[in-house]
MIFITOR-154008 format. One record per residue (C-alpha): x negated, z negated, y negated. Coordinates in Angstrom, 3 decimals, always signed. Example, Ala and Ser with C-alpha at 12.3 -4.5 7.8 and 13.67 -1.06 7.14 Angstrom:
# residues 2
<atom px="-12.300" pz="-7.800" py="+4.500"/>
<atom px="-13.670" pz="-7.140" py="+1.060"/>
END
This chain:
# residues 353
<atom px="+2.824" pz="-41.677" py="+3.434"/>
<atom px="+5.302" pz="-43.802" py="+5.149"/>
<atom px="+3.982" pz="-45.855" py="+7.675"/>
<atom px="+6.471" pz="-47.910" py="+10.053"/>
<atom px="+4.604" pz="-51.451" py="+10.551"/>
<atom px="+5.337" pz="-53.229" py="+13.860"/>
<atom px="+3.650" pz="-56.704" py="+13.867"/>
<atom px="+3.949" pz="-57.259" py="+17.515"/>
<atom px="+3.374" pz="-60.596" py="+19.546"/>
<atom px="+1.027" pz="-63.247" py="+19.944"/>
<atom px="-1.974" pz="-62.851" py="+17.253"/>
<atom px="-0.038" pz="-59.709" py="+16.378"/>
<atom px="+1.819" pz="-61.120" py="+13.253"/>
<atom px="-1.736" pz="-62.689" py="+11.883"/>
<atom px="-3.788" pz="-59.582" py="+12.361"/>
<atom px="-0.980" pz="-56.906" py="+10.898"/>
<atom px="-0.542" pz="-59.360" py="+7.822"/>
<atom px="-4.193" pz="-59.098" py="+7.366"/>
<atom px="-4.259" pz="-55.164" py="+8.106"/>
<atom px="-1.225" pz="-54.807" py="+5.487"/>
<atom px="-3.263" pz="-56.735" py="+2.722"/>
<atom px="-6.058" pz="-54.112" py="+3.391"/>
<atom px="-3.840" pz="-51.093" py="+3.547"/>
<atom px="-1.809" pz="-52.060" py="+0.206"/>
<atom px="-5.300" pz="-52.687" py="-1.389"/>
<atom px="-6.495" pz="-49.086" py="-0.180"/>
<atom px="-3.140" pz="-47.607" py="-1.507"/>
<atom px="-3.882" pz="-49.271" py="-5.024"/>
<atom px="-7.620" pz="-48.068" py="-5.074"/>
<atom px="-7.182" pz="-44.615" py="-3.848"/>
<atom px="-3.823" pz="-43.890" py="-5.225"/>
<atom px="-2.166" pz="-43.263" py="-2.074"/>
<atom px="+1.141" pz="-44.071" py="-2.583"/>
<atom px="+1.784" pz="-45.819" py="+0.712"/>
<atom px="+5.059" pz="-46.849" py="+1.770"/>
<atom px="+5.065" pz="-49.582" py="+4.409"/>
<atom px="+8.187" pz="-50.189" py="+6.332"/>
<atom px="+8.630" pz="-53.287" py="+8.372"/>
<atom px="+10.375" pz="-53.480" py="+11.764"/>
<atom px="+10.086" pz="-55.200" py="+14.977"/>
<atom px="+9.118" pz="-54.582" py="+18.359"/>
<atom px="+8.494" pz="-56.668" py="+21.452"/>
<atom px="+9.549" pz="-59.977" py="+21.836"/>
<atom px="+11.274" pz="-60.000" py="+18.330"/>
<atom px="+13.145" pz="-56.982" py="+19.079"/>
<atom px="+14.053" pz="-58.415" py="+22.627"/>
<atom px="+15.740" pz="-61.216" py="+20.812"/>
<atom px="+17.455" pz="-59.167" py="+18.110"/>
<atom px="+18.396" pz="-56.058" py="+19.991"/>
<atom px="+18.179" pz="-56.903" py="+23.633"/>
<atom px="+15.422" pz="-54.386" py="+24.001"/>
<atom px="+11.597" pz="-54.699" py="+23.172"/>
<atom px="+12.117" pz="-50.986" py="+21.585"/>
<atom px="+15.024" pz="-49.310" py="+20.888"/>
<atom px="+15.878" pz="-45.392" py="+20.258"/>
<atom px="+16.820" pz="-46.317" py="+16.781"/>
<atom px="+13.421" pz="-47.386" py="+16.152"/>
<atom px="+11.977" pz="-44.337" py="+17.784"/>
<atom px="+13.975" pz="-42.085" py="+15.249"/>
<atom px="+12.555" pz="-44.173" py="+12.421"/>
<atom px="+9.029" pz="-43.591" py="+13.616"/>
<atom px="+9.654" pz="-39.822" py="+13.992"/>
<atom px="+10.891" pz="-39.858" py="+10.261"/>
<atom px="+7.790" pz="-41.358" py="+9.272"/>
<atom px="+4.226" pz="-40.186" py="+8.681"/>
<atom px="+2.364" pz="-42.828" py="+10.926"/>
<atom px="+2.925" pz="-45.907" py="+13.034"/>
<atom px="+1.065" pz="-48.976" py="+13.120"/>
<atom px="+1.722" pz="-51.134" py="+16.321"/>
<atom px="+0.483" pz="-54.504" py="+16.526"/>
<atom px="-0.783" pz="-56.076" py="+19.813"/>
<atom px="+2.168" pz="-56.566" py="+22.422"/>
<atom px="+2.788" pz="-59.098" py="+25.025"/>
<atom px="+3.179" pz="-56.020" py="+27.596"/>
<atom px="+2.411" pz="-57.973" py="+30.766"/>
<atom px="+5.648" pz="-60.165" py="+29.886"/>
<atom px="+7.745" pz="-56.935" py="+30.205"/>
<atom px="+8.244" pz="-56.351" py="+33.743"/>
<atom px="+12.005" pz="-55.147" py="+34.084"/>
<atom px="+12.944" pz="-52.141" py="+31.914"/>
<atom px="+16.674" pz="-52.358" py="+33.140"/>
<atom px="+16.649" pz="-55.888" py="+30.990"/>
<atom px="+15.163" pz="-54.107" py="+28.213"/>
<atom px="+11.578" pz="-55.309" py="+28.958"/>
<atom px="+9.726" pz="-52.013" py="+27.913"/>
<atom px="+6.134" pz="-51.464" py="+27.324"/>
<atom px="+6.228" pz="-50.524" py="+23.314"/>
<atom px="+2.796" pz="-49.192" py="+23.831"/>
<atom px="+3.675" pz="-46.935" py="+26.824"/>
<atom px="+7.064" pz="-46.207" py="+25.135"/>
<atom px="+5.646" pz="-44.643" py="+21.960"/>
<atom px="+2.651" pz="-42.665" py="+23.713"/>
<atom px="+5.231" pz="-41.119" py="+25.859"/>
<atom px="+7.899" pz="-40.516" py="+23.682"/>
<atom px="+5.739" pz="-39.055" py="+20.881"/>
<atom px="+3.336" pz="-37.384" py="+23.283"/>
<atom px="+0.328" pz="-39.256" py="+21.945"/>
<atom px="-2.125" pz="-37.441" py="+24.259"/>
<atom px="-5.455" pz="-38.602" py="+22.772"/>
<atom px="-6.414" pz="-42.115" py="+22.689"/>
<atom px="-9.636" pz="-42.343" py="+20.367"/>
<atom px="-11.707" pz="-45.325" py="+20.627"/>
<atom px="-14.880" pz="-45.523" py="+18.504"/>
<atom px="-17.698" pz="-47.904" py="+19.166"/>
<atom px="-20.804" pz="-48.648" py="+17.058"/>
<atom px="-23.094" pz="-51.358" py="+16.100"/>
<atom px="-23.274" pz="-53.093" py="+12.564"/>
<atom px="-25.940" pz="-54.644" py="+10.346"/>
<atom px="-25.679" pz="-58.449" py="+10.517"/>
<atom px="-24.941" pz="-58.519" py="+14.324"/>
<atom px="-27.377" pz="-58.467" py="+17.184"/>
<atom px="-27.721" pz="-54.975" py="+18.518"/>
<atom px="-28.396" pz="-56.116" py="+21.953"/>
<atom px="-28.787" pz="-52.787" py="+23.389"/>
<atom px="-30.205" pz="-51.015" py="+20.324"/>
<atom px="-28.285" pz="-49.251" py="+17.798"/>
<atom px="-25.455" pz="-46.734" py="+18.849"/>
<atom px="-22.503" pz="-44.815" py="+17.689"/>
<atom px="-20.146" pz="-43.276" py="+20.110"/>
<atom px="-16.510" pz="-42.344" py="+20.727"/>
<atom px="-14.555" pz="-42.428" py="+23.917"/>
<atom px="-11.425" pz="-39.784" py="+23.903"/>
<atom px="-9.154" pz="-40.860" py="+26.772"/>
<atom px="-6.203" pz="-38.829" py="+27.939"/>
<atom px="-3.356" pz="-41.144" py="+27.275"/>
<atom px="-0.263" pz="-39.847" py="+29.119"/>
<atom px="-0.913" pz="-39.322" py="+32.876"/>
<atom px="-3.713" pz="-40.338" py="+35.241"/>
<atom px="-3.108" pz="-43.710" py="+37.232"/>
<atom px="-0.577" pz="-45.305" py="+34.728"/>
<atom px="+2.407" pz="-45.355" py="+36.874"/>
<atom px="+4.709" pz="-46.439" py="+33.887"/>
<atom px="+4.173" pz="-42.791" py="+32.137"/>
<atom px="+2.957" pz="-40.247" py="+34.442"/>
<atom px="+6.535" pz="-39.184" py="+35.783"/>
<atom px="+9.656" pz="-38.179" py="+33.953"/>
<atom px="+11.776" pz="-41.223" py="+35.039"/>
<atom px="+10.922" pz="-44.714" py="+36.633"/>
<atom px="+7.542" pz="-45.516" py="+37.991"/>
<atom px="+5.157" pz="-43.932" py="+40.414"/>
<atom px="+4.372" pz="-46.930" py="+42.203"/>
<atom px="+6.355" pz="-47.598" py="+45.462"/>
<atom px="+6.716" pz="-50.626" py="+47.644"/>
<atom px="+7.061" pz="-48.841" py="+51.138"/>
<atom px="+7.158" pz="-51.998" py="+52.914"/>
<atom px="+6.583" pz="-55.536" py="+51.987"/>
<atom px="+2.923" pz="-55.028" py="+52.836"/>
<atom px="+2.405" pz="-51.478" py="+51.849"/>
<atom px="+2.105" pz="-50.364" py="+48.269"/>
<atom px="+1.493" pz="-46.764" py="+47.029"/>
<atom px="+0.425" pz="-45.586" py="+43.410"/>
<atom px="+0.520" pz="-41.936" py="+42.572"/>
<atom px="-1.748" pz="-40.405" py="+39.906"/>
<atom px="-1.114" pz="-37.270" py="+38.084"/>
<atom px="-3.331" pz="-34.953" py="+36.670"/>
<atom px="-2.231" pz="-31.570" py="+35.003"/>
<atom px="-4.136" pz="-28.763" py="+33.387"/>
<atom px="-2.367" pz="-28.774" py="+30.211"/>
<atom px="-3.341" pz="-32.459" py="+29.627"/>
<atom px="-6.848" pz="-31.783" py="+30.781"/>
<atom px="-7.138" pz="-28.895" py="+28.313"/>
<atom px="-5.894" pz="-30.481" py="+25.258"/>
<atom px="-7.951" pz="-33.865" py="+25.923"/>
<atom px="-10.971" pz="-31.577" py="+26.371"/>
<atom px="-10.547" pz="-29.542" py="+23.325"/>
<atom px="-9.730" pz="-32.708" py="+21.174"/>
<atom px="-13.219" pz="-34.212" py="+22.421"/>
<atom px="-14.903" pz="-31.019" py="+21.803"/>
<atom px="-13.478" pz="-30.217" py="+18.139"/>
<atom px="-14.556" pz="-33.984" py="+17.438"/>
<atom px="-18.011" pz="-33.370" py="+18.891"/>
<atom px="-18.596" pz="-30.620" py="+16.143"/>
<atom px="-17.920" pz="-32.972" py="+13.513"/>
<atom px="-20.608" pz="-35.631" py="+14.939"/>
<atom px="-23.648" pz="-35.148" py="+17.052"/>
<atom px="-22.326" pz="-31.987" py="+19.127"/>
<atom px="-22.593" pz="-33.685" py="+22.459"/>
<atom px="-19.850" pz="-34.296" py="+25.081"/>
<atom px="-20.127" pz="-36.209" py="+28.177"/>
<atom px="-17.484" pz="-35.637" py="+30.764"/>
<atom px="-16.692" pz="-38.992" py="+32.806"/>
<atom px="-15.044" pz="-38.520" py="+36.468"/>
<atom px="-15.013" pz="-39.401" py="+39.997"/>
<atom px="-15.024" pz="-35.974" py="+41.350"/>
<atom px="-17.180" pz="-36.948" py="+44.250"/>
<atom px="-14.198" pz="-38.870" py="+45.611"/>
<atom px="-11.269" pz="-37.711" py="+43.822"/>
<atom px="-12.332" pz="-34.055" py="+44.549"/>
<atom px="-8.979" pz="-32.240" py="+43.920"/>
<atom px="-7.882" pz="-34.162" py="+40.738"/>
<atom px="-10.948" pz="-34.979" py="+39.222"/>
<atom px="-12.660" pz="-31.909" py="+40.307"/>
<atom px="-9.842" pz="-29.862" py="+38.326"/>
<atom px="-10.412" pz="-32.134" py="+35.260"/>
<atom px="-14.305" pz="-31.593" py="+35.268"/>
<atom px="-13.757" pz="-27.824" py="+35.837"/>
<atom px="-11.280" pz="-27.468" py="+32.924"/>
<atom px="-13.514" pz="-29.485" py="+30.616"/>
<atom px="-16.255" pz="-27.170" py="+31.135"/>
<atom px="-14.126" pz="-24.339" py="+30.830"/>
<atom px="-12.858" pz="-25.632" py="+27.529"/>
<atom px="-16.592" pz="-26.280" py="+26.470"/>
<atom px="-17.493" pz="-22.597" py="+26.814"/>
<atom px="-15.372" pz="-22.028" py="+23.349"/>
<atom px="-17.821" pz="-24.493" py="+21.938"/>
<atom px="-21.536" pz="-23.014" py="+22.664"/>
<atom px="-22.935" pz="-25.060" py="+19.920"/>
<atom px="-21.728" pz="-28.382" py="+21.577"/>
<atom px="-24.171" pz="-29.913" py="+24.452"/>
<atom px="-22.328" pz="-30.833" py="+27.625"/>
<atom px="-23.114" pz="-33.211" py="+30.399"/>
<atom px="-21.204" pz="-35.168" py="+33.046"/>
<atom px="-21.594" pz="-38.429" py="+34.958"/>
<atom px="-19.434" pz="-40.253" py="+37.615"/>
<atom px="-17.737" pz="-42.965" py="+36.379"/>
<atom px="-19.522" pz="-45.943" py="+38.146"/>
<atom px="-22.912" pz="-44.373" py="+37.444"/>
<atom px="-21.688" pz="-43.988" py="+33.548"/>
<atom px="-21.071" pz="-47.697" py="+33.338"/>
<atom px="-24.745" pz="-48.306" py="+34.166"/>
<atom px="-26.060" pz="-45.598" py="+31.811"/>
<atom px="-23.938" pz="-46.911" py="+29.016"/>
<atom px="-25.195" pz="-50.363" py="+29.576"/>
<atom px="-28.712" pz="-49.340" py="+29.789"/>
<atom px="-28.807" pz="-46.863" py="+26.914"/>
<atom px="-25.436" pz="-46.376" py="+24.812"/>
<atom px="-27.553" pz="-44.722" py="+22.070"/>
<atom px="-27.845" pz="-41.498" py="+24.511"/>
<atom px="-23.960" pz="-40.802" py="+24.104"/>
<atom px="-21.752" pz="-39.268" py="+21.427"/>
<atom px="-18.395" pz="-38.100" py="+22.537"/>
<atom px="-17.130" pz="-39.200" py="+25.877"/>
<atom px="-14.116" pz="-37.677" py="+27.436"/>
<atom px="-12.443" pz="-38.962" py="+30.449"/>
<atom px="-8.876" pz="-39.672" py="+32.358"/>
<atom px="-6.493" pz="-42.506" py="+31.332"/>
<atom px="-7.687" pz="-45.641" py="+33.263"/>
<atom px="-11.355" pz="-44.652" py="+33.239"/>
<atom px="-11.243" pz="-44.460" py="+29.589"/>
<atom px="-9.413" pz="-47.706" py="+28.945"/>
<atom px="-12.040" pz="-49.513" py="+31.030"/>
<atom px="-14.960" pz="-47.494" py="+29.666"/>
<atom px="-13.671" pz="-48.063" py="+26.001"/>
<atom px="-13.258" pz="-51.871" py="+26.200"/>
<atom px="-16.796" pz="-52.085" py="+27.607"/>
<atom px="-18.277" pz="-50.026" py="+24.594"/>
<atom px="-16.247" pz="-52.037" py="+22.262"/>
<atom px="-17.896" pz="-55.222" py="+23.327"/>
<atom px="-21.257" pz="-53.732" py="+23.514"/>
<atom px="-21.011" pz="-53.255" py="+19.767"/>
<atom px="-20.375" pz="-56.884" py="+19.339"/>
<atom px="-16.696" pz="-57.751" py="+19.948"/>
<atom px="-13.647" pz="-56.284" py="+21.304"/>
<atom px="-12.346" pz="-57.327" py="+18.079"/>
<atom px="-14.075" pz="-54.389" py="+16.369"/>
<atom px="-12.314" pz="-51.655" py="+18.839"/>
<atom px="-10.290" pz="-49.425" py="+16.601"/>
<atom px="-8.080" pz="-47.266" py="+18.497"/>
<atom px="-5.802" pz="-44.192" py="+17.312"/>
<atom px="-3.255" pz="-42.716" py="+19.671"/>
<atom px="-2.601" pz="-38.999" py="+18.352"/>
<atom px="-0.667" pz="-36.029" py="+19.359"/>
<atom px="+0.014" pz="-32.663" py="+17.668"/>
<atom px="+2.607" pz="-34.105" py="+15.504"/>
<atom px="+2.634" pz="-37.925" py="+15.490"/>
<atom px="+0.054" pz="-40.720" py="+15.413"/>
<atom px="-0.213" pz="-44.568" py="+16.056"/>
<atom px="-2.850" pz="-47.027" py="+14.941"/>
<atom px="-3.131" pz="-49.786" py="+17.512"/>
<atom px="-5.852" pz="-52.318" py="+18.168"/>
<atom px="-7.940" pz="-51.924" py="+21.335"/>
<atom px="-7.148" pz="-55.401" py="+22.567"/>
<atom px="-4.026" pz="-57.448" py="+23.708"/>
<atom px="-2.064" pz="-60.127" py="+22.112"/>
<atom px="-4.062" pz="-62.962" py="+23.054"/>
<atom px="-1.315" pz="-65.734" py="+23.099"/>
<atom px="-3.939" pz="-68.438" py="+23.732"/>
<atom px="-5.299" pz="-68.159" py="+20.266"/>
<atom px="-2.025" pz="-67.086" py="+18.268"/>
<atom px="-1.094" pz="-69.092" py="+15.320"/>
<atom px="-4.665" pz="-70.631" py="+14.848"/>
<atom px="-5.906" pz="-68.114" py="+12.011"/>
<atom px="-9.006" pz="-67.382" py="+14.123"/>
<atom px="-8.031" pz="-63.829" py="+15.383"/>
<atom px="-10.465" pz="-61.172" py="+14.275"/>
<atom px="-8.257" pz="-58.385" py="+12.372"/>
<atom px="-10.827" pz="-55.672" py="+12.202"/>
<atom px="-9.652" pz="-53.675" py="+15.185"/>
<atom px="-6.245" pz="-53.351" py="+13.720"/>
<atom px="-7.745" pz="-52.671" py="+10.385"/>
<atom px="-10.179" pz="-49.963" py="+11.659"/>
<atom px="-7.186" pz="-48.341" py="+13.464"/>
<atom px="-5.293" pz="-48.437" py="+10.373"/>
<atom px="-8.183" pz="-46.519" py="+8.688"/>
<atom px="-8.227" pz="-44.134" py="+11.621"/>
<atom px="-4.661" pz="-43.675" py="+11.003"/>
<atom px="-5.075" pz="-42.614" py="+7.373"/>
<atom px="-7.766" pz="-40.332" py="+8.155"/>
<atom px="-5.915" pz="-38.451" py="+10.916"/>
<atom px="-3.125" pz="-37.990" py="+8.158"/>
<atom px="-5.300" pz="-36.851" py="+5.411"/>
<atom px="-6.940" pz="-34.324" py="+8.051"/>
<atom px="-3.582" pz="-32.849" py="+9.246"/>
<atom px="-2.228" pz="-32.662" py="+5.776"/>
<atom px="-5.555" pz="-31.749" py="+3.929"/>
<atom px="-5.101" pz="-34.711" py="+1.522"/>
<atom px="-8.727" pz="-35.772" py="+0.829"/>
<atom px="-7.855" pz="-39.200" py="-0.803"/>
<atom px="-6.732" pz="-40.562" py="+2.457"/>
<atom px="-9.789" pz="-39.624" py="+4.152"/>
<atom px="-11.775" pz="-41.166" py="+1.293"/>
<atom px="-9.799" pz="-44.185" py="+1.692"/>
<atom px="-10.353" pz="-44.552" py="+5.196"/>
<atom px="-14.261" pz="-44.055" py="+4.644"/>
<atom px="-13.857" pz="-46.918" py="+2.283"/>
<atom px="-12.207" pz="-49.029" py="+4.767"/>
<atom px="-14.955" pz="-48.090" py="+7.427"/>
<atom px="-17.747" pz="-48.817" py="+5.039"/>
<atom px="-15.891" pz="-52.068" py="+3.974"/>
<atom px="-15.733" pz="-53.529" py="+7.507"/>
<atom px="-19.323" pz="-52.858" py="+7.877"/>
<atom px="-20.231" pz="-54.453" py="+4.537"/>
<atom px="-18.214" pz="-57.439" py="+5.444"/>
<atom px="-19.777" pz="-58.051" py="+8.922"/>
<atom px="-23.003" pz="-57.956" py="+7.064"/>
<atom px="-22.299" pz="-60.356" py="+4.292"/>
<atom px="-20.390" pz="-62.451" py="+7.240"/>
<atom px="-17.180" pz="-62.227" py="+5.418"/>
<atom px="-15.537" pz="-61.980" py="+8.689"/>
<atom px="-14.317" pz="-64.275" py="+11.720"/>
<atom px="-16.289" pz="-66.168" py="+13.825"/>
<atom px="-16.487" pz="-63.713" py="+16.860"/>
<atom px="-18.701" pz="-61.398" py="+14.631"/>
<atom px="-20.797" pz="-63.954" py="+12.924"/>
<atom px="-18.447" pz="-65.013" py="+10.121"/>
<atom px="-17.010" pz="-68.253" py="+8.903"/>
<atom px="-13.402" pz="-67.000" py="+7.806"/>
<atom px="-10.103" pz="-67.140" py="+9.323"/>
<atom px="-7.918" pz="-64.168" py="+10.130"/>
<atom px="-6.120" pz="-64.359" py="+6.793"/>
<atom px="-9.304" pz="-64.934" py="+4.595"/>
<atom px="-10.997" pz="-62.073" py="+6.196"/>
<atom px="-8.174" pz="-59.497" py="+5.261"/>
<atom px="-8.167" pz="-60.907" py="+1.716"/>
<atom px="-11.830" pz="-60.547" py="+1.444"/>
<atom px="-11.979" pz="-57.070" py="+2.697"/>
<atom px="-8.901" pz="-56.238" py="+0.350"/>
<atom px="-10.973" pz="-57.561" py="-2.604"/>
<atom px="-14.156" pz="-55.679" py="-1.566"/>
<atom px="-11.845" pz="-52.511" py="-1.487"/>
<atom px="-10.593" pz="-52.845" py="-4.947"/>
<atom px="-14.283" pz="-52.788" py="-6.421"/>
<atom px="-15.482" pz="-49.751" py="-4.500"/>
END
């Protein structure tokens, strides 16, 4: 398996270095034959190539088997005419990575403030309120006058159908329960279509329980009793917010693994940002990116019917859980190690599995 590795900005190089240690250990232990090809995006690419991402890099990614994208300073990139392109948006749009899969679970060794839970947010990734990716060219935000701004939202049947199907297929491998999250009481046409299509797709999965909640009520339910949910499917912005909440409820946003997947390509990406305020201090939690890498291995194994990759992914998932329980982690999740040492400890743990 050939993986393009883009370290990113801020804490990205530190967390990616730890993730690479883990991937290399997993490759040795499970005989995966991983080929990690390092390149740049973000600020480093802007300095070298005049753009945060390039078409040449995209072609390299398309020729590979997967992509690992480190945290990017996306808020810094405001003017695409100057090469300041949001790399995350770029790859999601150009590779049609329509499903953003974000698991959240509690871990032994950390306080389960709301009780134990294990859920997944399945977020539509290519349209919705995200103005930088929901039209063919340019942005769907417009400044009508100096005092009037308009943002357009796109919802399409095809995107609703495929994200719903992704959620139901995932639910069949878990507890067979899908919760649809929407705002159809206000966004009657767009979210009305989303919820109707999700229920239509659900009829192909008669063994899966279906319920639905308005998004603001859902936030209250998740905080009150997250263990009542299994797979949650929703539109882009709602999913972004909800998945950050569920990751934090698990103990830390630093535990938020994230896979961006389409029919042909996939990208592992931490759920958090580049955190420039702590960059270079060796204190950032690498587990979000590590878990994302494990999800990428699992995706590749499932897509290509290669069991060793799925076994390796489970080894990483289990290794992270064991490391947290043993306090072999960063301080935000109860450990005492730095970023680099956390990656090294997990790599060592994997070698003895």
